[in-house]
VOMAR-691398 format. One record per residue (C-alpha): residue in one letter; x, y, z. Coordinates in steps of 0.5 Angstrom, whole numbers, padded with zeros to 4 digits, always signed. Layout:
AXYZ;...
END
This chain:
M+0055+0011+0025;D+0053+0018+0022;S+0046+0018+0020;I+0048+0022+0013;L+0053+0016+0012;I+0047+0011+0013;V+0043+0015+0008;G+0048+0015+0003;L+0049+0007+0004;I+0042+0006+0004;L+0042+0010-0003;F+0048+0006-0006;V+0046-0001-0004;G+0039+0000-0006;F+0041+0003-0013;V+0046-0003-0014;M+0041-0008-0012;G+0036-0005-0017;E+0041-0005-0023;V+0042-0012-0021;A+0035-0014-0021;E+0034-0011-0028;K+0040-0015-0030;V+0036-0021-0029;H+0030-0019-0031;L+0026-0017-0025;P+0023-0010-0023;K+0028-0006-0020;I+0023-0005-0014;S+0025-0012-0012;G+0032-0011-0012;Y+0031-0005-0007;I+0027-0009-0002;L+0033-0014-0002;A+0038-0009-0001;G+0034-0007+0005;I+0034-0014+0008;L+0041-0014+0007;L+0042-0008+0011;N+0037-0010+0016;P+0041-0009+0023;R+0037-0015+0025;L+0041-0019+0020;L+0048-0016+0019;P+0051-0011+0024;I+0052-0005+0019;V+0047+0000+0021;P+0045+0001+0028;E+0038-0002+0030;P+0036+0005+0033;F+0037+0008+0026;T+0031+0004+0023;E+0026+0007+0029;H+0027+0014+0027;T+0026+0014+0020;D+0018+0016+0020;L+0020+0023+0017;I+0023+0020+0011;T+0018+0014+0010;D+0012+0020+0011;I+0015+0024+0005;A+0016+0018+0001;L+0009+0016+0002;A+0007+0023+0000;F+0010+0023-0006;I+0008+0016-0008;T+0001+0017-0007;F+0001+0024-0010;S+0003+0020-0016;V-0002+0015-0016;G-0008+0020-0015;G-0005+0023-0021;T-0006+0017-0025;L-0014+0018-0024;L-0016+0022-0029;V-0023+0024-0030;S-0023+0022-0037;R-0021+0015-0035;I-0025+0014-0029;K-0031+0016-0034;K-0029+0010-0038;L-0027+0005-0033;G-0031+0008-0027;R-0036+0002-0026;V-0030-0003-0027;I-0026+0000-0022;A-0032+0001-0017;L-0034-0007-0018;T-0027-0009-0018;A-0025-0006-0012;F-0031-0008-0008;F-0030-0015-0010;E-0023-0016-0009;A-0022-0013-0002;E-0028-0016+0001;L-0027-0023-0002;A-0020-0022+0001;L-0023-0021+0007;V-0028-0027+0007;F-0022-0032+0004;V-0017-0030+0010;I-0023-0031+0015;G-0026-0037+0012;G-0019-0040+0011;F-0016-0039+0018;I-0022-0042+0021;G-0023-0048+0016;V-0015-0050+0017;Q-0017-0050+0025;V-0023-0054+0024;L-0019-0059+0019;F-0012-0059+0022;G-0013-0057+0030;G-0009-0053+0034;G-0003-0057+0031;V-0003-0052+0026;S-0005-0045+0029;Q-0002-0046+0036;L-0007-0042+0038;Q-0012-0042+0044;A-0019-0043+0041;G-0022-0037+0044;L-0017-0033+0040;L-0017-0036+0033;I-0024-0032+0031;P-0021-0026+0033;L-0014-0027+0030;S-0018-0029+0024;V-0022-0023+0023;L-0016-0018+0024;L-0012-0021+0019;G-0018-0021+0014;A-0018-0014+0015;L-0011-0013+0014;A-0011-0017+0008;L-0015-0011+0004;P-0010-0006+0003;T-0006-0006-0003;D+0001-0002-0004;P+0000+0002-0010;S+0007+0005-0010;A+0010-0002-0012;T+0005-0003-0018;L+0006+0005-0020;A+0014+0003-0020;V+0013-0002-0025;T+0009+0002-0029;H+0013+0008-0029;E+0020+0003-0030;Y+0017+0000-0036;K+0012+0006-0039;A+0006+0001-0038;R+0000+0005-0041;G-0007+0002-0042;E-0014-0001-0039;V-0010-0006-0034;S-0006+0000-0031;S-0011+0005-0031;T-0016+0000-0027;V-0011-0002-0022;M-0009+0005-0020;G-0016+0006-0019;V-0018+0000-0015;A-0011+0001-0011;A-0014+0008-0009;F-0020+0005-0007;D-0017+0000-0003;D-0014+0005+0002;A-0021+0007+0004;L-0024+0000+0004;G-0018-0002+0009;I-0019+0003+0014;I-0027+0002+0014;N-0026-0005+0015;T-0021-0005+0020;S-0025-0001+0024;L-0031-0005+0024;C-0026-0012+0025;I-0023-0009+0031;A-0030-0007+0034;V-0032-0014+0033;A-0025-0017+0035;K-0026-0013+0042;V-0033-0016+0043;L-0031-0023+0042;L-0025-0022+0046;N-0028-0019+0052;G-0036-0018+0051;S-0036-0011+0050;S-0041-0008+0046;L-0041-0004+0039;H-0041+0003+0039;W-0044+0007+0033;T-0039+0013+0033;S-0032+0009+0034;T-0034+0004+0029;V-0037+0008+0023;V-0037+0015+0024;D-0030+0016+0026;P-0027+0012+0020;M-0032+0016+0015;L-0030+0023+0018;E-0022+0021+0018;I-0023+0019+0010;L-0028+0025+0008;G-0023+0029+0012;G-0017+0027+0008;I-0021+0027+0002;I-0023+0034+0003;L-0016+0037+0006;G-0013+0034+0000;G-0018+0037-0005;V-0017+0044-0002;F-0009+0043-0002;G-0010+0041-0009;L-0013+0048-0011;I-0008+0052-0007;F-0003+0049-0011;N-0006+0050-0018;R-0007+0057-0016;I+0000+0058-0014;S+0003+0054-0020;G-0001+0059-0025;F+0004+0064-0023;L+0010+0060-0024;K+0009+0058-0031;R+0016+0062-0033;E+0020+0059-0027;S+0025+0054-0027;E+0023+0046-0026;G+0027+0047-0020;A+0022+0052-0017;V+0016+0048-0019;I+0019+0042-0015;V+0020+0046-0009;I+0013+0048-0009;V+0010+0041-0010;A+0014+0038-0005;A+0012+0044+0000;T+0005+0043-0001;L+0005+0036-0001;M+0009+0036+0006;L+0004+0041+0008;C-0002+0037+0006;F+0001+0031+0009;G+0002+0034+0016;C-0004+0038+0017;A-0008+0031+0015;K-0004+0028+0021;S-0005+0034+0026;L-0012+0034+0024;G-0013+0026+0025;C-0015+0025+0018;D-0012+0020+0013;E-0006+0022+0010;L-0005+0018+0005;L-0012+0020+0002;S-0011+0027+0003;T-0004+0027-0002;M-0008+0022-0006;A-0014+0027-0007;M-0009+0033-0008;G-0006+0029-0014;F-0013+0028-0017;V-0014+0035-0017;V-0008+0037-0020;A-0008+0032-0025;N-0015+0034-0027;R-0015+0042-0026;N-0008+0044-0027;P-0007+0046-0035;V+0000+0044-0034;Q-0001+0037-0030;D+0003+0033-0036;K+0009+0037-0035;I+0008+0037-0027;F+0008+0030-0026;Q+0013+0028-0032;M+0018+0033-0028;I+0017+0029-0021;E+0018+0022-0025;R+0024+0025-0028;Y+0027+0028-0022;T+0025+0025-0016;E+0021+0019-0017;E+0027+0014-0017;L+0030+0017-0011;I+0024+0016-0007;F+0023+0009-0009;V+0030+0007-0007;L+0029+0010+0000;F+0022+0008+0001;F+0023+0001-0001;T+0030+0000+0002;L+0027+0002+0008;S+0021-0002+0008;G+0026-0008+0008;M+0030-0006+0014;H+0024-0005+0018;L+0023-0013+0018;M+0023-0016+0025;F+0026-0023+0024;S+0024-0025+0031;A+0017-0023+0030;L+0017-0029+0025;H+0019-0034+0030;G+0013-0039+0030;V+0008-0036+0025;V+0012-0038+0019;L+0006-0043+0017;L+0001-0038+0019;I+0004-0033+0014;L+0004-0038+0008;F-0003-0039+0010;F-0005-0031+0010;V-0001-0030+0003;L-0005-0036+0000;F-0012-0034+0002;R-0011-0027+0001;V-0008-0028-0006;S-0014-0032-0008;G-0019-0027-0005;K-0016-0022-0009;L-0015-0026-0016;C-0022-0029-0015;G-0025-0022-0013;S-0022-0018-0018;W-0024-0023-0024;L-0031-0023-0021;G-0032-0015-0020;S-0029-0014-0027;R-0033-0019-0030;L-0040-0016-0027;A-0038-0010-0030;G-0037-0012-0037;A-0029-0011-0037;P-0025-0013-0043;R-0022-0020-0043;H-0015-0018-0041;V-0017-0013-0036;R-0021-0019-0032;R-0015-0024-0033;Y-0009-0019-0031;T-0012-0014-0026;G-0012-0019-0020;L-0004-0020-0021;C-0003-0013-0020;L-0006-0012-0014;I-0001-0017-0010;P+0004-0012-0007;Q+0002-0010+0000;G+0006-0005+0005;G+0006+0002+0008;I-0001+0002+0011;V-0002-0005+0013;I+0004-0005+0017;G+0002+0002+0020;L-0005-0001+0022;A-0002-0007+0025;L+0002-0003+0029;S-0004+0001+0031;M-0007-0005+0034;R-0001-0007+0039;G-0003+0000+0043;M-0010-0003+0044;P-0010-0007+0051;E-0016-0011+0049;L-0012-0014+0043;S-0005-0015+0047;G-0006-0022+0047;L-0006-0022+0039;A-0001-0017+0038;D+0006-0020+0037;G+0003-0026+0033;L-0001-0021+0029;I+0005-0017+0027;G+0009-0022+0026;I+0004-0025+0021;V+0003-0019+0017;I+0011-0017+0017;G+0013-0023+0014;A+0007-0023+0009;V+0009-0016+0007;V+0016-0019+0005;I+0013-0024+0001;H+0008-0020-0002;E+0013-0014-0004;L+0018-0019-0007;L+0013-0023-0011;G+0008-0017-0013;P+0012-0013-0017;V+0014-0019-0021;L+0007-0021-0022;A+0005-0014-0024;K+0011-0014-0029;T+0008-0021-0032;A+0001-0019-0032;L+0003-0012-0036;V+0007-0016-0041;K+0002-0021-0042;S-0004-0016-0043;G+0000-0012-0048;E+0002-0006-0044;I+0009-0007-0043;T+0013-0008-0050;K+0019-0011-0050;
END
């Protein structure tokens, strides 16, 4: 089947399912993901399977736009007002998710034995440590799609976007540390300071600095485009974003943090930032969301789910519990208002994008080869649940907090 025909089919089915989801009072993003599952070549032979293996270009462009928009929500004025709340909430919701997953899996093994986990004793703790690290990341694009669809504005929305921005950095740091610990547990190797701490910090700082530079470049260029058409501005945004994302990938920096940092600089340093982000939301956002989330559903590998369904449910249960408890504790310690304490955690459930990339990167490590297939199966299965459940919970939380009005 021709690739252009496939892309057209993805857009059409994704759009239709999004409209159907809206009709039954679900967020459109849930419909996009269901459309991807329906088009999954492992379920129905409509789209050739090799097509899903060559969609990195589309997903990278979509992620660049999504993270740029997330960075655009991080206004300094909001951060000054909510900075303590964002910092403490991000730390506790991330680290308690890690602790709950590690402790939960070990506890299940102790209580129920090998019949539940079906793992050799020597693999249980390393697997639990790696899954704990993969519990941290939150997919801000899902919550961003919900907030934009329903025009949600308020302290909960601002807090969630700030927390999600920190999750990427915390996820990379914790994953690096947990991989190092898992390797020691599996083969008795020693920890190396450079690969465990220094390399991840350079990756994060490099991404932030690079994004800041491209943000300043864009601001300077856009200053000459005040009289140009909106189409010209969209072209410059797309070009600068792709240059930023591509340079970050080539230099070994964090691509998502780079485009997020670029969005942050544009939102806070560009005199016409409102116009820029409104144009993106008006002209490109729904197209990006349909492509990205429909493709996410098409990447589900049903074969990887065999034999790990119970582990997937445990992972979701422990991760959600950690996110809810951590966000409540962090926001309470920060003195956040009652509605922020109650509803922020429900908006942090979606997970995708980076967590799948982190899981796939572990497959290429020889030391983790004994865990790779099961690990990927658990993560991808959990992502489907998180991405379907997360937008519904986010909408419910924003309605109850008064930030979505009927």
